[in-house]
PyMOL Python script that loads the backbone (N, CA, C, O; Angstrom):
from pymol import cmd

cmd.read_pdbstr("""\
ATOM      1  N   MET A   1      50.486 131.838  80.155  1.00  0.00           N
ATOM      2  CA  MET A   1      49.807 130.939  81.066  1.00  0.00           C
ATOM      3  C   MET A   1      48.354 130.795  80.628  1.00  0.00           C
ATOM      4  O   MET A   1      47.708 131.791  80.305  1.00  0.00           O
ATOM      5  N   LEU A   2      47.847 129.603  80.611  1.00  0.00           N
ATOM      6  CA  LEU A   2      46.461 129.340  80.273  1.00  0.00           C
ATOM      7  C   LEU A   2      45.696 128.976  81.537  1.00  0.00           C
ATOM      8  O   LEU A   2      46.217 128.275  82.405  1.00  0.00           O
ATOM      9  N   THR A   3      44.467 129.452  81.638  1.00  0.00           N
ATOM     10  CA  THR A   3      43.653 129.093  82.791  1.00  0.00           C
ATOM     11  C   THR A   3      42.863 127.830  82.486  1.00  0.00           C
ATOM     12  O   THR A   3      42.602 127.509  81.326  1.00  0.00           O
ATOM     13  N   ARG A   4      42.494 127.132  83.522  1.00  0.00           N
ATOM     14  CA  ARG A   4      41.701 125.913  83.366  1.00  0.00           C
ATOM     15  C   ARG A   4      40.256 126.270  83.049  1.00  0.00           C
ATOM     16  O   ARG A   4      39.738 127.279  83.528  1.00  0.00           O
ATOM     17  N   ARG A   5      39.612 125.444  82.244  1.00  0.00           N
ATOM     18  CA  ARG A   5      38.193 125.650  81.971  1.00  0.00           C
ATOM     19  C   ARG A   5      37.340 125.175  83.146  1.00  0.00           C
ATOM     20  O   ARG A   5      36.300 125.769  83.429  1.00  0.00           O
ATOM     21  N   GLN A   6      37.756 124.133  83.819  1.00  0.00           N
ATOM     22  CA  GLN A   6      36.998 123.584  84.934  1.00  0.00           C
ATOM     23  C   GLN A   6      37.884 123.493  86.162  1.00  0.00           C
ATOM     24  O   GLN A   6      39.071 123.181  86.073  1.00  0.00           O
ATOM     25  N   SER A   7      37.295 123.766  87.285  1.00  0.00           N
ATOM     26  CA  SER A   7      37.991 123.638  88.554  1.00  0.00           C
ATOM     27  C   SER A   7      37.893 122.183  89.011  1.00  0.00           C
ATOM     28  O   SER A   7      36.947 121.476  88.663  1.00  0.00           O
ATOM     29  N   ILE A   8      38.877 121.747  89.792  1.00  0.00           N
ATOM     30  CA  ILE A   8      38.748 120.420  90.389  1.00  0.00           C
ATOM     31  C   ILE A   8      37.691 120.508  91.480  1.00  0.00           C
ATOM     32  O   ILE A   8      37.497 121.582  92.049  1.00  0.00           O
ATOM     33  N   PRO A   9      37.002 119.417  91.788  1.00  0.00           N
ATOM     34  CA  PRO A   9      35.998 119.476  92.856  1.00  0.00           C
ATOM     35  C   PRO A   9      36.640 119.662  94.230  1.00  0.00           C
ATOM     36  O   PRO A   9      37.755 119.199  94.471  1.00  0.00           O
ATOM     37  N   LEU A  10      35.943 120.327  95.104  1.00  0.00           N
ATOM     38  CA  LEU A  10      36.416 120.545  96.464  1.00  0.00           C
ATOM     39  C   LEU A  10      35.887 119.417  97.338  1.00  0.00           C
ATOM     40  O   LEU A  10      34.708 119.383  97.691  1.00  0.00           O
ATOM     41  N   ASN A  11      36.785 118.490  97.681  1.00  0.00           N
ATOM     42  CA  ASN A  11      36.404 117.349  98.513  1.00  0.00           C
ATOM     43  C   ASN A  11      37.011 117.421  99.903  1.00  0.00           C
ATOM     44  O   ASN A  11      36.543 116.752 100.824  1.00  0.00           O
ATOM     45  N   SER A  12      38.053 118.230 100.057  1.00  0.00           N
ATOM     46  CA  SER A  12      38.705 118.368 101.353  1.00  0.00           C
ATOM     47  C   SER A  12      39.425 119.707 101.400  1.00  0.00           C
ATOM     48  O   SER A  12      39.577 120.368 100.373  1.00  0.00           O
ATOM     49  N   ILE A  13      39.869 120.106 102.581  1.00  0.00           N
ATOM     50  CA  ILE A  13      40.619 121.349 102.742  1.00  0.00           C
ATOM     51  C   ILE A  13      41.881 121.317 101.871  1.00  0.00           C
ATOM     52  O   ILE A  13      42.304 122.355 101.362  1.00  0.00           O
ATOM     53  N   ALA A  14      42.473 120.152 101.699  1.00  0.00           N
ATOM     54  CA  ALA A  14      43.686 120.034 100.893  1.00  0.00           C
ATOM     55  C   ALA A  14      43.452 120.443  99.437  1.00  0.00           C
ATOM     56  O   ALA A  14      44.396 120.832  98.750  1.00  0.00           O
ATOM     57  N   ASP A  15      42.212 120.359  98.961  1.00  0.00           N
ATOM     58  CA  ASP A  15      41.896 120.707  97.572  1.00  0.00           C
ATOM     59  C   ASP A  15      41.810 122.216  97.335  1.00  0.00           C
ATOM     60  O   ASP A  15      41.764 122.651  96.184  1.00  0.00           O
ATOM     61  N   LEU A  16      41.788 123.021  98.401  1.00  0.00           N
ATOM     62  CA  LEU A  16      41.599 124.460  98.241  1.00  0.00           C
ATOM     63  C   LEU A  16      42.658 125.116  97.353  1.00  0.00           C
ATOM     64  O   LEU A  16      42.346 126.063  96.631  1.00  0.00           O
ATOM     65  N   SER A  17      43.887 124.640  97.391  1.00  0.00           N
ATOM     66  CA  SER A  17      44.933 125.281  96.591  1.00  0.00           C
ATOM     67  C   SER A  17      44.736 125.061  95.095  1.00  0.00           C
ATOM     68  O   SER A  17      45.246 125.846  94.295  1.00  0.00           O
ATOM     69  N   ASP A  18      44.016 124.022  94.695  1.00  0.00           N
ATOM     70  CA  ASP A  18      43.785 123.748  93.275  1.00  0.00           C
ATOM     71  C   ASP A  18      42.338 123.977  92.847  1.00  0.00           C
ATOM     72  O   ASP A  18      42.013 123.830  91.669  1.00  0.00           O
ATOM     73  N   CYS A  19      41.485 124.327  93.770  1.00  0.00           N
ATOM     74  CA  CYS A  19      40.071 124.541  93.459  1.00  0.00           C
ATOM     75  C   CYS A  19      39.873 126.018  93.125  1.00  0.00           C
ATOM     76  O   CYS A  19      40.114 126.882  93.968  1.00  0.00           O
ATOM     77  N   THR A  20      39.442 126.307  91.919  1.00  0.00           N
ATOM     78  CA  THR A  20      39.284 127.694  91.497  1.00  0.00           C
ATOM     79  C   THR A  20      37.831 128.142  91.457  1.00  0.00           C
ATOM     80  O   THR A  20      37.561 129.328  91.268  1.00  0.00           O
ATOM     81  N   CYS A  21      36.900 127.228  91.628  1.00  0.00           N
ATOM     82  CA  CYS A  21      35.489 127.588  91.550  1.00  0.00           C
ATOM     83  C   CYS A  21      34.713 126.831  92.618  1.00  0.00           C
ATOM     84  O   CYS A  21      34.576 125.610  92.546  1.00  0.00           O
ATOM     85  N   LEU A  22      34.205 127.560  93.612  1.00  0.00           N
ATOM     86  CA  LEU A  22      33.407 126.944  94.671  1.00  0.00           C
ATOM     87  C   LEU A  22      31.933 127.116  94.354  1.00  0.00           C
ATOM     88  O   LEU A  22      31.452 128.242  94.226  1.00  0.00           O
ATOM     89  N   HIS A  23      31.212 126.009  94.226  1.00  0.00           N
ATOM     90  CA  HIS A  23      29.779 126.073  93.975  1.00  0.00           C
ATOM     91  C   HIS A  23      29.118 126.773  95.156  1.00  0.00           C
ATOM     92  O   HIS A  23      29.474 126.504  96.303  1.00  0.00           O
ATOM     93  N   PRO A  24      28.162 127.665  94.901  1.00  0.00           N
ATOM     94  CA  PRO A  24      27.550 128.419  96.005  1.00  0.00           C
ATOM     95  C   PRO A  24      26.878 127.515  97.037  1.00  0.00           C
ATOM     96  O   PRO A  24      26.223 126.530  96.698  1.00  0.00           O
ATOM     97  N   VAL A  25      27.059 127.876  98.294  1.00  0.00           N
ATOM     98  CA  VAL A  25      26.370 127.211  99.391  1.00  0.00           C
ATOM     99  C   VAL A  25      25.639 128.284 100.191  1.00  0.00           C
ATOM    100  O   VAL A  25      26.172 129.378 100.376  1.00  0.00           O
ATOM    101  N   PRO A  26      24.430 127.995 100.669  1.00  0.00           N
ATOM    102  CA  PRO A  26      23.696 129.003 101.436  1.00  0.00           C
ATOM    103  C   PRO A  26      24.257 129.154 102.842  1.00  0.00           C
ATOM    104  O   PRO A  26      24.617 128.171 103.491  1.00  0.00           O
ATOM    105  N   VAL A  27      24.326 130.389 103.299  1.00  0.00           N
ATOM    106  CA  VAL A  27      24.715 130.682 104.676  1.00  0.00           C
ATOM    107  C   VAL A  27      23.702 131.666 105.239  1.00  0.00           C
ATOM    108  O   VAL A  27      23.079 132.422 104.494  1.00  0.00           O
ATOM    109  N   GLY A  28      23.540 131.655 106.544  1.00  0.00           N
ATOM    110  CA  GLY A  28      22.614 132.562 107.206  1.00  0.00           C
ATOM    111  C   GLY A  28      23.308 133.828 107.655  1.00  0.00           C
ATOM    112  O   GLY A  28      24.420 134.128 107.221  1.00  0.00           O
ATOM    113  N   ALA A  29      22.648 134.567 108.525  1.00  0.00           N
ATOM    114  CA  ALA A  29      23.201 135.821 109.037  1.00  0.00           C
ATOM    115  C   ALA A  29      24.536 135.581 109.728  1.00  0.00           C
ATOM    116  O   ALA A  29      25.455 136.389 109.597  1.00  0.00           O
ATOM    117  N   ASN A  30      24.651 134.482 110.458  1.00  0.00           N
ATOM    118  CA  ASN A  30      25.911 134.091 111.082  1.00  0.00           C
ATOM    119  C   ASN A  30      26.369 132.806 110.389  1.00  0.00           C
ATOM    120  O   ASN A  30      25.765 131.755 110.605  1.00  0.00           O
ATOM    121  N   PRO A  31      27.415 132.859 109.568  1.00  0.00           N
ATOM    122  CA  PRO A  31      27.839 131.684 108.811  1.00  0.00           C
ATOM    123  C   PRO A  31      28.198 130.476 109.666  1.00  0.00           C
ATOM    124  O   PRO A  31      28.236 129.355 109.158  1.00  0.00           O
ATOM    125  N   ASP A  32      28.467 130.684 110.969  1.00  0.00           N
ATOM    126  CA  ASP A  32      28.816 129.561 111.844  1.00  0.00           C
ATOM    127  C   ASP A  32      27.588 128.823 112.368  1.00  0.00           C
ATOM    128  O   ASP A  32      27.721 127.729 112.916  1.00  0.00           O
ATOM    129  N   ASP A  33      26.386 129.405 112.211  1.00  0.00           N
ATOM    130  CA  ASP A  33      25.155 128.788 112.708  1.00  0.00           C
ATOM    131  C   ASP A  33      24.375 128.140 111.572  1.00  0.00           C
ATOM    132  O   ASP A  33      24.533 128.508 110.408  1.00  0.00           O
ATOM    133  N   THR A  34      23.530 127.172 111.923  1.00  0.00           N
ATOM    134  CA  THR A  34      22.631 126.566 110.959  1.00  0.00           C
ATOM    135  C   THR A  34      21.575 127.586 110.542  1.00  0.00           C
ATOM    136  O   THR A  34      21.124 128.389 111.359  1.00  0.00           O
ATOM    137  N   ILE A  35      21.186 127.552 109.277  1.00  0.00           N
ATOM    138  CA  ILE A  35      20.154 128.476 108.794  1.00  0.00           C
ATOM    139  C   ILE A  35      18.816 128.089 109.417  1.00  0.00           C
ATOM    140  O   ILE A  35      18.417 126.925 109.388  1.00  0.00           O
ATOM    141  N   ARG A  36      18.136 129.077 109.978  1.00  0.00           N
ATOM    142  CA  ARG A  36      16.826 128.841 110.595  1.00  0.00           C
ATOM    143  C   ARG A  36      15.727 128.926 109.540  1.00  0.00           C
ATOM    144  O   ARG A  36      15.873 129.634 108.543  1.00  0.00           O
ATOM    145  N   ALA A  37      14.632 128.207 109.758  1.00  0.00           N
ATOM    146  CA  ALA A  37      13.493 128.233 108.831  1.00  0.00           C
ATOM    147  C   ALA A  37      13.010 129.672 108.666  1.00  0.00           C
ATOM    148  O   ALA A  37      12.826 130.385 109.652  1.00  0.00           O
ATOM    149  N   GLY A  38      12.805 130.093 107.429  1.00  0.00           N
ATOM    150  CA  GLY A  38      12.310 131.431 107.145  1.00  0.00           C
ATOM    151  C   GLY A  38      13.386 132.506 107.127  1.00  0.00           C
ATOM    152  O   GLY A  38      13.114 133.644 106.747  1.00  0.00           O
ATOM    153  N   GLU A  39      14.610 132.158 107.537  1.00  0.00           N
ATOM    154  CA  GLU A  39      15.687 133.139 107.563  1.00  0.00           C
ATOM    155  C   GLU A  39      16.165 133.411 106.134  1.00  0.00           C
ATOM    156  O   GLU A  39      16.302 132.490 105.329  1.00  0.00           O
ATOM    157  N   LYS A  40      16.414 134.676 105.835  1.00  0.00           N
ATOM    158  CA  LYS A  40      16.921 135.038 104.521  1.00  0.00           C
ATOM    159  C   LYS A  40      18.330 134.481 104.350  1.00  0.00           C
ATOM    160  O   LYS A  40      19.182 134.629 105.226  1.00  0.00           O
ATOM    161  N   ARG A  41      18.560 133.837 103.203  1.00  0.00           N
ATOM    162  CA  ARG A  41      19.867 133.232 102.938  1.00  0.00           C
ATOM    163  C   ARG A  41      20.768 134.181 102.178  1.00  0.00           C
ATOM    164  O   ARG A  41      20.319 135.024 101.402  1.00  0.00           O
ATOM    165  N   ARG A  42      22.050 134.013 102.427  1.00  0.00           N
ATOM    166  CA  ARG A  42      23.079 134.627 101.608  1.00  0.00           C
ATOM    167  C   ARG A  42      23.849 133.475 100.974  1.00  0.00           C
ATOM    168  O   ARG A  42      23.738 132.332 101.418  1.00  0.00           O
ATOM    169  N   TRP A  43      24.623 133.771  99.950  1.00  0.00           N
ATOM    170  CA  TRP A  43      25.369 132.717  99.274  1.00  0.00           C
ATOM    171  C   TRP A  43      26.858 132.967  99.403  1.00  0.00           C
ATOM    172  O   TRP A  43      27.329 134.102  99.333  1.00  0.00           O
ATOM    173  N   TYR A  44      27.594 131.866  99.596  1.00  0.00           N
ATOM    174  CA  TYR A  44      29.047 131.922  99.635  1.00  0.00           C
ATOM    175  C   TYR A  44      29.564 131.023  98.518  1.00  0.00           C
ATOM    176  O   TYR A  44      29.149 129.869  98.416  1.00  0.00           O
ATOM    177  N   GLY A  45      30.449 131.525  97.692  1.00  0.00           N
ATOM    178  CA  GLY A  45      31.011 130.737  96.604  1.00  0.00           C
ATOM    179  C   GLY A  45      31.675 131.656  95.598  1.00  0.00           C
ATOM    180  O   GLY A  45      31.779 132.862  95.822  1.00  0.00           O
ATOM    181  N   THR A  46      32.124 131.084  94.489  1.00  0.00           N
ATOM    182  CA  THR A  46      32.769 131.871  93.453  1.00  0.00           C
ATOM    183  C   THR A  46      31.706 132.617  92.661  1.00  0.00           C
ATOM    184  O   THR A  46      30.792 132.007  92.106  1.00  0.00           O
ATOM    185  N   ARG A  47      31.830 133.944  92.610  1.00  0.00           N
ATOM    186  CA  ARG A  47      30.851 134.769  91.910  1.00  0.00           C
ATOM    187  C   ARG A  47      31.315 135.126  90.506  1.00  0.00           C
ATOM    188  O   ARG A  47      30.528 135.057  89.562  1.00  0.00           O
ATOM    189  N   VAL A  48      32.576 135.505  90.354  1.00  0.00           N
ATOM    190  CA  VAL A  48      33.109 135.905  89.051  1.00  0.00           C
ATOM    191  C   VAL A  48      34.534 135.380  88.882  1.00  0.00           C
ATOM    192  O   VAL A  48      35.202 135.021  89.851  1.00  0.00           O
ATOM    193  N   THR A  49      34.976 135.345  87.636  1.00  0.00           N
ATOM    194  CA  THR A  49      36.389 135.144  87.337  1.00  0.00           C
ATOM    195  C   THR A  49      36.869 136.387  86.607  1.00  0.00           C
ATOM    196  O   THR A  49      36.108 137.018  85.873  1.00  0.00           O
ATOM    197  N   THR A  50      38.124 136.733  86.809  1.00  0.00           N
ATOM    198  CA  THR A  50      38.677 137.950  86.233  1.00  0.00           C
ATOM    199  C   THR A  50      40.003 137.647  85.550  1.00  0.00           C
ATOM    200  O   THR A  50      40.833 136.906  86.075  1.00  0.00           O
ATOM    201  N   VAL A  51      40.186 138.231  84.373  1.00  0.00           N
ATOM    202  CA  VAL A  51      41.452 138.137  83.645  1.00  0.00           C
ATOM    203  C   VAL A  51      41.875 139.555  83.294  1.00  0.00           C
ATOM    204  O   VAL A  51      41.068 140.340  82.795  1.00  0.00           O
ATOM    205  N   ILE A  52      43.129 139.888  83.551  1.00  0.00           N
ATOM    206  CA  ILE A  52      43.690 141.177  83.169  1.00  0.00           C
ATOM    207  C   ILE A  52      44.890 140.901  82.273  1.00  0.00           C
ATOM    208  O   ILE A  52      45.864 140.281  82.700  1.00  0.00           O
ATOM    209  N   LEU A  53      44.814 141.367  81.028  1.00  0.00           N
ATOM    210  CA  LEU A  53      45.891 141.183  80.067  1.00  0.00           C
ATOM    211  C   LEU A  53      46.566 142.535  79.831  1.00  0.00           C
ATOM    212  O   LEU A  53      45.890 143.524  79.549  1.00  0.00           O
ATOM    213  N   VAL A  54      47.879 142.580  79.944  1.00  0.00           N
ATOM    214  CA  VAL A  54      48.629 143.817  79.746  1.00  0.00           C
ATOM    215  C   VAL A  54      49.682 143.570  78.669  1.00  0.00           C
ATOM    216  O   VAL A  54      50.553 142.713  78.820  1.00  0.00           O
ATOM    217  N   ARG A  55      49.591 144.333  77.581  1.00  0.00           N
ATOM    218  CA  ARG A  55      50.574 144.221  76.505  1.00  0.00           C
ATOM    219  C   ARG A  55      51.775 145.097  76.804  1.00  0.00           C
ATOM    220  O   ARG A  55      51.702 145.998  77.640  1.00  0.00           O
ATOM    221  N   GLU A  56      52.868 144.837  76.131  1.00  0.00           N
ATOM    222  CA  GLU A  56      54.082 145.625  76.338  1.00  0.00           C
ATOM    223  C   GLU A  56      53.886 147.096  76.000  1.00  0.00           C
ATOM    224  O   GLU A  56      54.560 147.953  76.572  1.00  0.00           O
ATOM    225  N   ASP A  57      52.963 147.407  75.068  1.00  0.00           N
ATOM    226  CA  ASP A  57      52.736 148.800  74.693  1.00  0.00           C
ATOM    227  C   ASP A  57      51.778 149.521  75.644  1.00  0.00           C
ATOM    228  O   ASP A  57      51.427 150.676  75.404  1.00  0.00           O
ATOM    229  N   GLY A  58      51.350 148.847  76.729  1.00  0.00           N
ATOM    230  CA  GLY A  58      50.495 149.477  77.732  1.00  0.00           C
ATOM    231  C   GLY A  58      49.007 149.288  77.521  1.00  0.00           C
ATOM    232  O   GLY A  58      48.214 149.764  78.334  1.00  0.00           O
ATOM    233  N   GLN A  59      48.597 148.605  76.453  1.00  0.00           N
ATOM    234  CA  GLN A  59      47.178 148.338  76.238  1.00  0.00           C
ATOM    235  C   GLN A  59      46.713 147.250  77.219  1.00  0.00           C
ATOM    236  O   GLN A  59      47.343 146.200  77.343  1.00  0.00           O
ATOM    237  N   VAL A  60      45.615 147.520  77.902  1.00  0.00           N
ATOM    238  CA  VAL A  60      45.103 146.615  78.938  1.00  0.00           C
ATOM    239  C   VAL A  60      43.708 146.139  78.541  1.00  0.00           C
ATOM    240  O   VAL A  60      42.879 146.931  78.094  1.00  0.00           O
ATOM    241  N   THR A  61      43.457 144.859  78.704  1.00  0.00           N
ATOM    242  CA  THR A  61      42.121 144.290  78.549  1.00  0.00           C
ATOM    243  C   THR A  61      41.747 143.651  79.870  1.00  0.00           C
ATOM    244  O   THR A  61      42.473 142.806  80.393  1.00  0.00           O
ATOM    245  N   PHE A  62      40.605 144.063  80.407  1.00  0.00           N
ATOM    246  CA  PHE A  62      40.084 143.559  81.680  1.00  0.00           C
ATOM    247  C   PHE A  62      38.777 142.848  81.355  1.00  0.00           C
ATOM    248  O   PHE A  62      37.863 143.456  80.797  1.00  0.00           O
ATOM    249  N   VAL A  63      38.680 141.568  81.700  1.00  0.00           N
ATOM    250  CA  VAL A  63      37.468 140.787  81.439  1.00  0.00           C
ATOM    251  C   VAL A  63      37.011 140.158  82.744  1.00  0.00           C
ATOM    252  O   VAL A  63      37.791 139.513  83.445  1.00  0.00           O
ATOM    253  N   GLU A  64      35.728 140.355  83.066  1.00  0.00           N
ATOM    254  CA  GLU A  64      35.133 139.746  84.254  1.00  0.00           C
ATOM    255  C   GLU A  64      33.913 138.964  83.794  1.00  0.00           C
ATOM    256  O   GLU A  64      33.027 139.518  83.143  1.00  0.00           O
ATOM    257  N   ARG A  65      33.865 137.671  84.132  1.00  0.00           N
ATOM    258  CA  ARG A  65      32.791 136.783  83.692  1.00  0.00           C
ATOM    259  C   ARG A  65      32.036 136.249  84.905  1.00  0.00           C
ATOM    260  O   ARG A  65      32.643 135.801  85.879  1.00  0.00           O
ATOM    261  N   ASP A  66      30.696 136.301  84.835  1.00  0.00           N
ATOM    262  CA  ASP A  66      29.857 135.783  85.920  1.00  0.00           C
ATOM    263  C   ASP A  66      29.910 134.263  85.949  1.00  0.00           C
ATOM    264  O   ASP A  66      29.709 133.609  84.925  1.00  0.00           O
ATOM    265  N   ILE A  67      30.182 133.699  87.126  1.00  0.00           N
ATOM    266  CA  ILE A  67      30.144 132.250  87.312  1.00  0.00           C
ATOM    267  C   ILE A  67      28.779 131.863  87.890  1.00  0.00           C
ATOM    268  O   ILE A  67      28.100 130.983  87.360  1.00  0.00           O
ATOM    269  N   PHE A  68      28.390 132.523  88.970  1.00  0.00           N
ATOM    270  CA  PHE A  68      27.070 132.322  89.568  1.00  0.00           C
ATOM    271  C   PHE A  68      26.459 133.681  89.874  1.00  0.00           C
ATOM    272  O   PHE A  68      27.165 134.617  90.248  1.00  0.00           O
ATOM    273  N   VAL A  69      25.140 133.787  89.714  1.00  0.00           N
ATOM    274  CA  VAL A  69      24.387 135.000  90.045  1.00  0.00           C
ATOM    275  C   VAL A  69      23.139 134.578  90.821  1.00  0.00           C
ATOM    276  O   VAL A  69      22.811 133.392  90.875  1.00  0.00           O
ATOM    277  N   GLN A  70      22.447 135.541  91.418  1.00  0.00           N
ATOM    278  CA  GLN A  70      21.186 135.245  92.096  1.00  0.00           C
ATOM    279  C   GLN A  70      20.038 135.536  91.144  1.00  0.00           C
ATOM    280  O   GLN A  70      20.020 136.565  90.468  1.00  0.00           O
ATOM    281  N   ASP A  71      19.070 134.607  91.102  1.00  0.00           N
ATOM    282  CA  ASP A  71      17.880 134.843  90.295  1.00  0.00           C
ATOM    283  C   ASP A  71      16.859 135.654  91.092  1.00  0.00           C
ATOM    284  O   ASP A  71      17.140 136.078  92.214  1.00  0.00           O
ATOM    285  N   GLU A  72      15.682 135.870  90.520  1.00  0.00           N
ATOM    286  CA  GLU A  72      14.650 136.683  91.170  1.00  0.00           C
ATOM    287  C   GLU A  72      14.190 136.111  92.511  1.00  0.00           C
ATOM    288  O   GLU A  72      13.723 136.860  93.370  1.00  0.00           O
ATOM    289  N   GLN A  73      14.313 134.803  92.700  1.00  0.00           N
ATOM    290  CA  GLN A  73      13.908 134.157  93.954  1.00  0.00           C
ATOM    291  C   GLN A  73      15.057 134.107  94.967  1.00  0.00           C
ATOM    292  O   GLN A  73      14.887 133.581  96.066  1.00  0.00           O
ATOM    293  N   GLY A  74      16.211 134.645  94.608  1.00  0.00           N
ATOM    294  CA  GLY A  74      17.352 134.636  95.512  1.00  0.00           C
ATOM    295  C   GLY A  74      18.163 133.357  95.471  1.00  0.00           C
ATOM    296  O   GLY A  74      19.008 133.138  96.339  1.00  0.00           O
ATOM    297  N   GLU A  75      17.925 132.500  94.474  1.00  0.00           N
ATOM    298  CA  GLU A  75      18.671 131.250  94.338  1.00  0.00           C
ATOM    299  C   GLU A  75      19.908 131.470  93.479  1.00  0.00           C
ATOM    300  O   GLU A  75      19.902 132.314  92.583  1.00  0.00           O
ATOM    301  N   ALA A  76      20.967 130.717  93.750  1.00  0.00           N
ATOM    302  CA  ALA A  76      22.199 130.810  92.958  1.00  0.00           C
ATOM    303  C   ALA A  76      22.018 130.018  91.672  1.00  0.00           C
ATOM    304  O   ALA A  76      21.664 128.839  91.701  1.00  0.00           O
ATOM    305  N   VAL A  77      22.266 130.680  90.535  1.00  0.00           N
ATOM    306  CA  VAL A  77      22.170 130.037  89.227  1.00  0.00           C
ATOM    307  C   VAL A  77      23.413 130.372  88.414  1.00  0.00           C
ATOM    308  O   VAL A  77      24.116 131.338  88.711  1.00  0.00           O
ATOM    309  N   LYS A  78      23.680 129.569  87.388  1.00  0.00           N
ATOM    310  CA  LYS A  78      24.855 129.783  86.547  1.00  0.00           C
ATOM    311  C   LYS A  78      24.753 131.139  85.847  1.00  0.00           C
ATOM    312  O   LYS A  78      23.714 131.483  85.284  1.00  0.00           O
ATOM    313  N   GLY A  79      25.844 131.899  85.893  1.00  0.00           N
ATOM    314  CA  GLY A  79      25.871 133.220  85.275  1.00  0.00           C
ATOM    315  C   GLY A  79      26.159 133.159  83.792  1.00  0.00           C
ATOM    316  O   GLY A  79      26.753 132.198  83.302  1.00  0.00           O
ATOM    317  N   LYS A  80      25.732 134.197  83.074  1.00  0.00           N
ATOM    318  CA  LYS A  80      25.960 134.265  81.631  1.00  0.00           C
ATOM    319  C   LYS A  80      26.579 135.589  81.212  1.00  0.00           C
ATOM    320  O   LYS A  80      26.939 135.760  80.047  1.00  0.00           O
ATOM    321  N   GLY A  81      26.706 136.525  82.139  1.00  0.00           N
ATOM    322  CA  GLY A  81      27.183 137.857  81.794  1.00  0.00           C
ATOM    323  C   GLY A  81      28.694 137.973  81.749  1.00  0.00           C
ATOM    324  O   GLY A  81      29.428 137.163  82.314  1.00  0.00           O
ATOM    325  N   GLU A  82      29.129 139.017  81.051  1.00  0.00           N
ATOM    326  CA  GLU A  82      30.560 139.306  80.951  1.00  0.00           C
ATOM    327  C   GLU A  82      30.726 140.806  80.777  1.00  0.00           C
ATOM    328  O   GLU A  82      29.947 141.455  80.079  1.00  0.00           O
ATOM    329  N   ARG A  83      31.750 141.345  81.421  1.00  0.00           N
ATOM    330  CA  ARG A  83      32.104 142.745  81.253  1.00  0.00           C
ATOM    331  C   ARG A  83      33.529 142.809  80.732  1.00  0.00           C
ATOM    332  O   ARG A  83      34.416 142.121  81.237  1.00  0.00           O
ATOM    333  N   ARG A  84      33.745 143.643  79.712  1.00  0.00           N
ATOM    334  CA  ARG A  84      35.070 143.757  79.089  1.00  0.00           C
ATOM    335  C   ARG A  84      35.406 145.238  78.957  1.00  0.00           C
ATOM    336  O   ARG A  84      34.601 146.029  78.466  1.00  0.00           O
ATOM    337  N   PHE A  85      36.602 145.596  79.400  1.00  0.00           N
ATOM    338  CA  PHE A  85      37.081 146.974  79.313  1.00  0.00           C
ATOM    339  C   PHE A  85      38.464 146.969  78.686  1.00  0.00           C
ATOM    340  O   PHE A  85      39.314 146.150  79.036  1.00  0.00           O
ATOM    341  N   ASN A  86      38.682 147.886  77.758  1.00  0.00           N
ATOM    342  CA  ASN A  86      39.980 148.066  77.138  1.00  0.00           C
ATOM    343  C   ASN A  86      40.426 149.496  77.417  1.00  0.00           C
ATOM    344  O   ASN A  86      39.647 150.439  77.274  1.00  0.00           O
ATOM    345  N   PHE A  87      41.679 149.646  77.816  1.00  0.00           N
ATOM    346  CA  PHE A  87      42.192 150.985  78.078  1.00  0.00           C
ATOM    347  C   PHE A  87      43.712 150.956  77.982  1.00  0.00           C
ATOM    348  O   PHE A  87      44.334 149.893  77.965  1.00  0.00           O
ATOM    349  N   ALA A  88      44.292 152.148  77.918  1.00  0.00           N
ATOM    350  CA  ALA A  88      45.747 152.271  77.854  1.00  0.00           C
ATOM    351  C   ALA A  88      46.272 152.648  79.237  1.00  0.00           C
ATOM    352  O   ALA A  88      45.762 153.565  79.881  1.00  0.00           O
ATOM    353  N   ALA A  89      47.282 151.938  79.675  1.00  0.00           N
ATOM    354  CA  ALA A  89      47.935 152.244  80.944  1.00  0.00           C
ATOM    355  C   ALA A  89      49.175 153.104  80.660  1.00  0.00           C
ATOM    356  O   ALA A  89      49.843 152.936  79.639  1.00  0.00           O
ATOM    357  N   GLU A  90      49.457 154.003  81.563  1.00  0.00           N
ATOM    358  CA  GLU A  90      50.634 154.833  81.398  1.00  0.00           C
ATOM    359  C   GLU A  90      51.868 154.027  81.747  1.00  0.00           C
ATOM    360  O   GLU A  90      51.931 153.387  82.796  1.00  0.00           O
ATOM    361  N   ARG A  91      52.840 154.064  80.868  1.00  0.00           N
ATOM    362  CA  ARG A  91      54.088 153.343  81.117  1.00  0.00           C
ATOM    363  C   ARG A  91      55.025 154.251  81.907  1.00  0.00           C
ATOM    364  O   ARG A  91      55.165 155.437  81.607  1.00  0.00           O
ATOM    365  N   ILE A  92      55.657 153.677  82.912  1.00  0.00           N
ATOM    366  CA  ILE A  92      56.568 154.458  83.759  1.00  0.00           C
ATOM    367  C   ILE A  92      57.996 154.065  83.462  1.00  0.00           C
ATOM    368  O   ILE A  92      58.923 154.605  84.067  1.00  0.00           O
TER     369      ILE A  92
END
""", "prot")
cmd.dss("prot")
cmd.show_as("cartoon", "prot")
cmd.util.cbc("prot")
cmd.orient("prot")
């Protein structure tokens, strides 16, 4: 199976099943309320993508790639980092 490079845009609730990447949106302390002036924001959206590959011989590769991260000002920006782990899983 191959993963898509780009997610389809989220235009309606119906798109959620095919949308794999949600652009960050700011939310306040209570996500149901409007953000008040001066209130510290949090972000809701896709933060990372993860792929786990398992070979028949038990070798596992785990890759996690940053999609969005917070910069020094607390704003959501495109991520550039990646973490990769290789290990052997015990076969049962």
